[in-house]
BABAGU-801355 format. One record per residue (C-alpha): residue number from 1; x, y, z. Coordinates in steps of 0.25 Angstrom, whole numbers, padded with zeros to 4 digits. Example, Ala and Ser with C-alpha at 12.3 -4.5 7.8 and 13.67 -1.06 7.14 Angstrom:
REM BABAGU-801355
VEXBA   seq      c1      c2      c3
VEXBA     1    0049   -0018    0031
VEXBA     2    0055   -0004    0029
END
This chain:
REM BABAGU-801355
VEXBA   seq      c1      c2      c3
VEXBA     1    0610    0469   -0185
VEXBA     2    0610    0467   -0200
VEXBA     3    0620    0456   -0205
VEXBA     4    0631    0461   -0213
VEXBA     5    0636    0448   -0219
VEXBA     6    0643    0448   -0232
VEXBA     7    0646    0436   -0241
VEXBA     8    0660    0434   -0247
VEXBA     9    0661    0426   -0259
VEXBA    10    0676    0425   -0262
VEXBA    11    0684    0413   -0266
VEXBA    12    0697    0420   -0263
VEXBA    13    0701    0418   -0249
VEXBA    14    0710    0430   -0247
VEXBA    15    0700    0439   -0254
VEXBA    16    0689    0434   -0245
VEXBA    17    0696    0437   -0233
VEXBA    18    0699    0451   -0238
VEXBA    19    0684    0453   -0241
VEXBA    20    0679    0447   -0228
VEXBA    21    0688    0457   -0220
VEXBA    22    0684    0469   -0228
VEXBA    23    0669    0466   -0226
VEXBA    24    0671    0463   -0212
VEXBA    25    0678    0476   -0210
VEXBA    26    0666    0483   -0216
VEXBA    27    0657    0477   -0206
VEXBA    28    0651    0465   -0214
VEXBA    29    0652    0451   -0210
VEXBA    30    0658    0444   -0222
VEXBA    31    0655    0429   -0224
VEXBA    32    0663    0420   -0234
VEXBA    33    0654    0413   -0243
VEXBA    34    0661    0400   -0241
VEXBA    35    0660    0401   -0226
VEXBA    36    0645    0405   -0226
VEXBA    37    0637    0398   -0214
VEXBA    38    0623    0394   -0215
VEXBA    39    0619    0402   -0203
VEXBA    40    0624    0414   -0211
VEXBA    41    0615    0412   -0223
VEXBA    42    0602    0418   -0217
VEXBA    43    0609    0432   -0214
VEXBA    44    0608    0444   -0222
VEXBA    45    0619    0447   -0231
VEXBA    46    0625    0461   -0234
VEXBA    47    0632    0456   -0247
VEXBA    48    0642    0448   -0254
VEXBA    49    0656    0449   -0259
VEXBA    50    0660    0441   -0272
VEXBA    51    0674    0439   -0275
VEXBA    52    0682    0429   -0283
VEXBA    53    0671    0419   -0285
VEXBA    54    0672    0411   -0298
VEXBA    55    0659    0404   -0298
VEXBA    56    0646    0412   -0298
VEXBA    57    0638    0399   -0294
VEXBA    58    0646    0400   -0281
VEXBA    59    0643    0414   -0279
VEXBA    60    0628    0412   -0281
VEXBA    61    0628    0400   -0272
VEXBA    62    0634    0409   -0261
VEXBA    63    0624    0420   -0263
VEXBA    64    0612    0411   -0263
VEXBA    65    0615    0407   -0249
VEXBA    66    0614    0421   -0243
VEXBA    67    0600    0425   -0238
VEXBA    68    0598    0438   -0247
VEXBA    69    0601    0430   -0260
VEXBA    70    0613    0433   -0270
VEXBA    71    0606    0443   -0279
VEXBA    72    0603    0454   -0268
VEXBA    73    0616    0454   -0261
VEXBA    74    0626    0466   -0262
VEXBA    75    0639    0460   -0268
VEXBA    76    0653    0465   -0268
VEXBA    77    0660    0458   -0280
VEXBA    78    0676    0458   -0282
VEXBA    79    0679    0465   -0295
VEXBA    80    0687    0454   -0299
VEXBA    81    0677    0443   -0295
VEXBA    82    0675    0433   -0307
VEXBA    83    0659    0435   -0304
VEXBA    84    0660    0451   -0304
VEXBA    85    0655    0453   -0318
VEXBA    86    0644    0443   -0317
VEXBA    87    0639    0449   -0304
VEXBA    88    0639    0463   -0309
VEXBA    89    0632    0459   -0322
VEXBA    90    0621    0452   -0314
VEXBA    91    0609    0461   -0315
VEXBA    92    0603    0456   -0302
VEXBA    93    0617    0459   -0294
VEXBA    94    0623    0471   -0302
VEXBA    95    0618    0481   -0293
VEXBA    96    0622    0473   -0280
VEXBA    97    0637    0471   -0284
VEXBA    98    0649    0480   -0281
VEXBA    99    0663    0477   -0287
VEXBA   100    0675    0478   -0277
VEXBA   101    0690    0477   -0281
VEXBA   102    0699    0468   -0274
VEXBA   103    0707    0469   -0266
VEXBA   104    0696    0476   -0257
VEXBA   105    0697    0490   -0253
VEXBA   106    0689    0495   -0241
VEXBA   107    0684    0507   -0248
VEXBA   108    0679    0500   -0260
VEXBA   109    0673    0489   -0252
VEXBA   110    0665    0499   -0243
VEXBA   111    0660    0507   -0255
VEXBA   112    0655    0494   -0262
VEXBA   113    0648    0489   -0249
VEXBA   114    0641    0503   -0248
VEXBA   115    0637    0503   -0262
VEXBA   116    0631    0489   -0261
VEXBA   117    0624    0492   -0248
VEXBA   118    0617    0505   -0254
VEXBA   119    0613    0497   -0266
VEXBA   120    0607    0486   -0258
VEXBA   121    0601    0494   -0247
VEXBA   122    0596    0506   -0253
VEXBA   123    0591    0517   -0243
VEXBA   124    0579    0526   -0246
VEXBA   125    0585    0539   -0251
VEXBA   126    0579    0547   -0240
VEXBA   127    0588    0540   -0230
VEXBA   128    0601    0539   -0239
VEXBA   129    0606    0553   -0235
VEXBA   130    0610    0556   -0221
VEXBA   131    0611    0569   -0215
VEXBA   132    0603    0583   -0215
VEXBA   133    0614    0593   -0217
VEXBA   134    0612    0604   -0227
VEXBA   135    0621    0598   -0237
VEXBA   136    0614    0585   -0237
VEXBA   137    0600    0591   -0237
VEXBA   138    0605    0598   -0250
VEXBA   139    0610    0585   -0256
VEXBA   140    0596    0579   -0253
VEXBA   141    0589    0590   -0259
VEXBA   142    0597    0589   -0272
VEXBA   143    0595    0574   -0273
VEXBA   144    0579    0575   -0271
VEXBA   145    0579    0586   -0282
VEXBA   146    0588    0578   -0292
VEXBA   147    0583    0563   -0289
VEXBA   148    0570    0563   -0297
VEXBA   149    0577    0567   -0310
VEXBA   150    0586    0559   -0319
VEXBA   151    0597    0570   -0320
VEXBA   152    0611    0566   -0318
VEXBA   153    0617    0570   -0305
VEXBA   154    0632    0572   -0301
VEXBA   155    0635    0570   -0286
VEXBA   156    0647    0577   -0282
VEXBA   157    0654    0576   -0268
VEXBA   158    0666    0570   -0261
VEXBA   159    0669    0556   -0260
VEXBA   160    0661    0549   -0249
VEXBA   161    0650    0560   -0248
VEXBA   162    0639    0551   -0253
VEXBA   163    0638    0554   -0268
VEXBA   164    0633    0540   -0271
VEXBA   165    0622    0542   -0260
VEXBA   166    0617    0554   -0268
VEXBA   167    0616    0546   -0280
VEXBA   168    0608    0535   -0273
VEXBA   169    0599    0544   -0267
VEXBA   170    0596    0551   -0280
VEXBA   171    0593    0538   -0286
VEXBA   172    0584    0534   -0274
VEXBA   173    0576    0546   -0275
VEXBA   174    0575    0546   -0291
VEXBA   175    0564    0539   -0299
VEXBA   176    0575    0529   -0302
VEXBA   177    0576    0524   -0288
VEXBA   178    0570    0510   -0292
VEXBA   179    0581    0508   -0302
VEXBA   180    0596    0504   -0299
VEXBA   181    0606    0514   -0294
VEXBA   182    0620    0510   -0299
VEXBA   183    0633    0516   -0295
VEXBA   184    0647    0515   -0301
VEXBA   185    0659    0522   -0296
VEXBA   186    0666    0527   -0309
VEXBA   187    0679    0529   -0301
VEXBA   188    0680    0515   -0296
VEXBA   189    0680    0508   -0309
VEXBA   190    0691    0508   -0318
VEXBA   191    0689    0516   -0331
VEXBA   192    0690    0504   -0340
VEXBA   193    0679    0497   -0333
VEXBA   194    0669    0509   -0330
VEXBA   195    0663    0508   -0344
VEXBA   196    0659    0493   -0342
VEXBA   197    0653    0496   -0328
VEXBA   198    0645    0508   -0333
VEXBA   199    0640    0502   -0346
VEXBA   200    0642    0487   -0345
VEXBA   201    0649    0478   -0354
VEXBA   202    0646    0466   -0364
VEXBA   203    0652    0453   -0362
VEXBA   204    0666    0452   -0368
VEXBA   205    0668    0467   -0369
VEXBA   206    0681    0466   -0362
VEXBA   207    0690    0456   -0354
VEXBA   208    0682    0451   -0342
VEXBA   209    0668    0455   -0348
VEXBA   210    0663    0441   -0347
VEXBA   211    0648    0446   -0346
VEXBA   212    0640    0457   -0350
VEXBA   213    0638    0467   -0340
VEXBA   214    0629    0478   -0337
VEXBA   215    0635    0492   -0333
VEXBA   216    0630    0502   -0323
VEXBA   217    0622    0510   -0333
VEXBA   218    0613    0497   -0336
VEXBA   219    0612    0493   -0321
VEXBA   220    0607    0507   -0318
VEXBA   221    0597    0507   -0328
VEXBA   222    0584    0515   -0324
VEXBA   223    0592    0520   -0311
VEXBA   224    0604    0528   -0308
VEXBA   225    0619    0526   -0311
VEXBA   226    0628    0533   -0301
VEXBA   227    0642    0536   -0307
VEXBA   228    0651    0538   -0294
VEXBA   229    0664    0545   -0296
VEXBA   230    0661    0550   -0310
VEXBA   231    0673    0559   -0309
VEXBA   232    0683    0547   -0310
VEXBA   233    0677    0542   -0323
VEXBA   234    0687    0542   -0335
VEXBA   235    0685    0552   -0347
VEXBA   236    0682    0540   -0357
VEXBA   237    0671    0535   -0348
VEXBA   238    0665    0548   -0346
VEXBA   239    0663    0549   -0361
VEXBA   240    0656    0536   -0361
VEXBA   241    0647    0540   -0349
VEXBA   242    0643    0553   -0355
VEXBA   243    0638    0547   -0367
VEXBA   244    0629    0537   -0359
VEXBA   245    0624    0549   -0351
VEXBA   246    0621    0557   -0363
VEXBA   247    0614    0546   -0372
VEXBA   248    0610    0536   -0361
VEXBA   249    0616    0525   -0369
VEXBA   250    0628    0516   -0367
VEXBA   251    0634    0503   -0372
VEXBA   252    0641    0491   -0364
VEXBA   253    0655    0489   -0365
VEXBA   254    0657    0480   -0377
VEXBA   255    0643    0482   -0382
VEXBA   256    0637    0491   -0393
VEXBA   257    0622    0491   -0389
VEXBA   258    0618    0504   -0383
VEXBA   259    0610    0504   -0371
VEXBA   260    0602    0515   -0365
VEXBA   261    0602    0518   -0350
VEXBA   262    0593    0525   -0341
VEXBA   263    0601    0529   -0329
VEXBA   264    0602    0541   -0320
VEXBA   265    0616    0546   -0318
VEXBA   266    0622    0551   -0305
VEXBA   267    0637    0553   -0304
VEXBA   268    0646    0557   -0293
VEXBA   269    0660    0562   -0291
VEXBA   270    0669    0568   -0280
VEXBA   271    0677    0574   -0291
VEXBA   272    0676    0589   -0296
VEXBA   273    0671    0586   -0310
VEXBA   274    0672    0600   -0315
VEXBA   275    0687    0600   -0312
VEXBA   276    0688    0586   -0319
VEXBA   277    0681    0592   -0331
VEXBA   278    0692    0603   -0331
VEXBA   279    0703    0593   -0330
VEXBA   280    0697    0585   -0341
VEXBA   281    0694    0572   -0333
VEXBA   282    0679    0573   -0334
VEXBA   283    0670    0577   -0344
VEXBA   284    0662    0589   -0343
VEXBA   285    0650    0584   -0352
VEXBA   286    0649    0572   -0342
VEXBA   287    0650    0581   -0331
VEXBA   288    0638    0589   -0335
VEXBA   289    0630    0577   -0339
VEXBA   290    0632    0571   -0325
VEXBA   291    0630    0584   -0317
VEXBA   292    0616    0587   -0321
VEXBA   293    0613    0588   -0306
VEXBA   294    0626    0589   -0297
VEXBA   295    0624    0586   -0282
VEXBA   296    0636    0588   -0272
VEXBA   297    0637    0579   -0260
VEXBA   298    0642    0586   -0248
VEXBA   299    0655    0581   -0241
VEXBA   300    0652    0576   -0226
VEXBA   301    0660    0588   -0220
VEXBA   302    0649    0597   -0225
VEXBA   303    0638    0589   -0218
VEXBA   304    0644    0585   -0205
VEXBA   305    0630    0587   -0198
VEXBA   306    0627    0574   -0205
VEXBA   307    0637    0566   -0198
VEXBA   308    0628    0560   -0187
VEXBA   309    0618    0556   -0197
VEXBA   310    0628    0550   -0207
VEXBA   311    0634    0542   -0195
VEXBA   312    0621    0537   -0190
VEXBA   313    0618    0532   -0205
VEXBA   314    0631    0525   -0206
VEXBA   315    0629    0519   -0192
VEXBA   316    0616    0513   -0197
VEXBA   317    0622    0507   -0209
VEXBA   318    0633    0501   -0201
VEXBA   319    0622    0494   -0192
VEXBA   320    0615    0489   -0204
VEXBA   321    0629    0483   -0209
VEXBA   322    0630    0476   -0195
VEXBA   323    0640    0486   -0189
VEXBA   324    0639    0494   -0176
VEXBA   325    0635    0509   -0176
VEXBA   326    0644    0520   -0169
VEXBA   327    0641    0532   -0162
VEXBA   328    0650    0544   -0163
VEXBA   329    0651    0553   -0151
VEXBA   330    0651    0568   -0152
VEXBA   331    0666    0569   -0151
VEXBA   332    0667    0560   -0163
VEXBA   333    0656    0567   -0171
VEXBA   334    0663    0580   -0168
VEXBA   335    0676    0574   -0174
VEXBA   336    0669    0569   -0186
VEXBA   337    0663    0583   -0189
VEXBA   338    0677    0588   -0189
VEXBA   339    0682    0578   -0199
VEXBA   340    0683    0582   -0214
VEXBA   341    0677    0569   -0220
VEXBA   342    0684    0568   -0233
VEXBA   343    0677    0555   -0235
VEXBA   344    0663    0561   -0232
VEXBA   345    0652    0551   -0228
VEXBA   346    0659    0539   -0233
VEXBA   347    0670    0542   -0223
VEXBA   348    0660    0544   -0212
VEXBA   349    0653    0531   -0215
VEXBA   350    0667    0524   -0215
VEXBA   351    0670    0531   -0201
VEXBA   352    0657    0526   -0195
VEXBA   353    0659    0512   -0200
VEXBA   354    0673    0511   -0195
VEXBA   355    0669    0517   -0181
VEXBA   356    0658    0506   -0181
VEXBA   357    0668    0495   -0183
VEXBA   358    0678    0501   -0172
VEXBA   359    0668    0505   -0162
VEXBA   360    0655    0496   -0164
VEXBA   361    0644    0502   -0156
VEXBA   362    0654    0512   -0150
VEXBA   363    0654    0527   -0148
VEXBA   364    0664    0534   -0157
VEXBA   365    0671    0546   -0150
VEXBA   366    0681    0556   -0157
VEXBA   367    0693    0548   -0152
VEXBA   368    0688    0535   -0158
VEXBA   369    0687    0541   -0172
VEXBA   370    0699    0538   -0182
VEXBA   371    0709    0548   -0180
VEXBA   372    0706    0556   -0193
VEXBA   373    0692    0559   -0188
VEXBA   374    0695    0563   -0173
VEXBA   375    0700    0578   -0176
VEXBA   376    0702    0585   -0163
VEXBA   377    0698    0575   -0153
VEXBA   378    0690    0578   -0140
VEXBA   379    0695    0568   -0130
VEXBA   380    0688    0556   -0120
VEXBA   381    0681    0552   -0103
VEXBA   382    0693    0555   -0095
VEXBA   383    0696    0557   -0080
VEXBA   384    0695    0571   -0075
VEXBA   385    0709    0571   -0072
VEXBA   386    0713    0567   -0086
VEXBA   387    0704    0578   -0092
VEXBA   388    0710    0589   -0083
VEXBA   389    0724    0584   -0088
VEXBA   390    0719    0585   -0102
VEXBA   391    0714    0599   -0100
VEXBA   392    0727    0603   -0093
VEXBA   393    0736    0597   -0105
VEXBA   394    0745    0604   -0113
VEXBA   395    0739    0612   -0125
VEXBA   396    0744    0602   -0136
VEXBA   397    0738    0590   -0128
VEXBA   398    0725    0598   -0127
VEXBA   399    0726    0600   -0142
VEXBA   400    0728    0585   -0145
VEXBA   401    0714    0583   -0140
VEXBA   402    0707    0593   -0149
VEXBA   403    0706    0606   -0139
VEXBA   404    0715    0614   -0145
VEXBA   405    0709    0627   -0150
VEXBA   406    0695    0624   -0143
VEXBA   407    0697    0631   -0130
VEXBA   408    0697    0625   -0116
VEXBA   409    0694    0610   -0116
VEXBA   410    0687    0611   -0102
VEXBA   411    0677    0621   -0108
VEXBA   412    0664    0615   -0113
VEXBA   413    0662    0618   -0128
VEXBA   414    0651    0627   -0132
VEXBA   415    0643    0615   -0138
VEXBA   416    0645    0606   -0127
VEXBA   417    0652    0592   -0128
VEXBA   418    0650    0578   -0124
VEXBA   419    0657    0577   -0111
VEXBA   420    0658    0562   -0111
VEXBA   421    0663    0561   -0125
VEXBA   422    0672    0572   -0123
VEXBA   423    0679    0567   -0111
VEXBA   424    0680    0553   -0117
VEXBA   425    0687    0559   -0129
VEXBA   426    0698    0565   -0119
VEXBA   427    0700    0552   -0113
VEXBA   428    0702    0545   -0126
VEXBA   429    0711    0555   -0130
VEXBA   430    0720    0554   -0118
VEXBA   431    0720    0539   -0118
VEXBA   432    0724    0539   -0133
VEXBA   433    0736    0549   -0129
VEXBA   434    0740    0541   -0118
VEXBA   435    0740    0528   -0125
VEXBA   436    0748    0534   -0137
VEXBA   437    0758    0539   -0127
VEXBA   438    0759    0525   -0121
VEXBA   439    0760    0518   -0134
VEXBA   440    0747    0512   -0132
VEXBA   441    0751    0505   -0119
VEXBA   442    0739    0506   -0109
VEXBA   443    0746    0505   -0096
VEXBA   444    0756    0517   -0100
VEXBA   445    0744    0525   -0106
VEXBA   446    0736    0522   -0092
VEXBA   447    0748    0528   -0084
VEXBA   448    0748    0541   -0093
VEXBA   449    0733    0542   -0090
VEXBA   450    0734    0539   -0075
VEXBA   451    0724    0528   -0076
VEXBA   452    0724    0513   -0073
VEXBA   453    0727    0505   -0085
VEXBA   454    0714    0497   -0083
VEXBA   455    0707    0511   -0083
VEXBA   456    0713    0515   -0096
VEXBA   457    0710    0501   -0102
VEXBA   458    0696    0503   -0099
VEXBA   459    0695    0516   -0106
VEXBA   460    0703    0510   -0118
VEXBA   461    0692    0500   -0119
VEXBA   462    0681    0511   -0117
VEXBA   463    0686    0519   -0128
VEXBA   464    0690    0508   -0138
VEXBA   465    0705    0511   -0137
VEXBA   466    0710    0497   -0132
VEXBA   467    0714    0492   -0145
VEXBA   468    0724    0503   -0147
VEXBA   469    0733    0500   -0135
VEXBA   470    0743    0490   -0129
VEXBA   471    0742    0482   -0117
VEXBA   472    0750    0487   -0105
END
């Protein structure tokens, strides 16, 4: 199993504890730099977190001890770290650094880790996109058509649908593939800082500018610059960006020396830019400059046939990170196919990871899914008497298990079913109902189900329900 160790260099004890907890929750094995054991040095490291460390020499000393060397490690850097500016300005490290704000937010930390992983472990373009549904075949066809040219591309689609993946794939299929791919989220950076992030700044240009720093345009020279969430960019910044796109010349903040740039622009947004133009919040001339080749990413609900392939891909990535894989039963897959997926592929990725943590190497049934994914549950491996009692129940009870409007539950559906999974679903549903009625007391629930307490305890262990009950 691949190591998932993460070095944490943080002098603030409370912050260190917070970072360690967050990384551990995400499946990594965080190790505090001041507690590093000699036996751990030879292992492969997944990255390093840099926090409130004043002395760069101290950081370099820690990095020099790990096996992959400090220059090549993906690096999460606290935005308020005294070393943040120098680490970003370091040409050898700038593309391996992601800034994160404190206190930590799970969504931002996950996003930063994914961005670092995709940069440090690039995948060949032919293996990037998963799924053979009609919508995805159309997307792949458009990518192959536009990739060889330098035309600007505007990627449209809902949040979490994979817009950055489209941009990376276009870059990997283009003649610029050997040059940098640099991404920036225009909506995640305050408007007053975005100009410096894009164009860089000179030393002393503003308070805190203690060093000259390259911007993303310079970092991406010869390659591709991905402007994510372009619809969130302020109007004054849109004017400055338009000038650069038209003239291919920019100046650093605080500088007066024009610099030419050779980058391909790919922008993305989940917003309706044409409506934003009508409202006056987005410039029409910038829109036409960016949308030479518009490409729309389909939401997950429009390509549900790709679910099995996507889950297999996410399982593979979890195993590479040192987590376990999970298998979804037919009943669980049926429930997932009925879900609306407002968070799209990112939501599915998070769900697979969550179930891998909750049920390592386990088999996920519909009843094991978080409540909002279950929909109308089938129900679970029940004795013949219990199944007959279920079928003879009052209509409202039958409806609670998902049979309302679907005919006689004793009739085999036209497409067939997985009998073991179907009966196991019934059993879990009845056990959950009994436990709810008994306020979680096992002995009382066993009486309601007419089984021995020890029998019910075994079934609770079998279905992973034992943590939700009380002794008794």
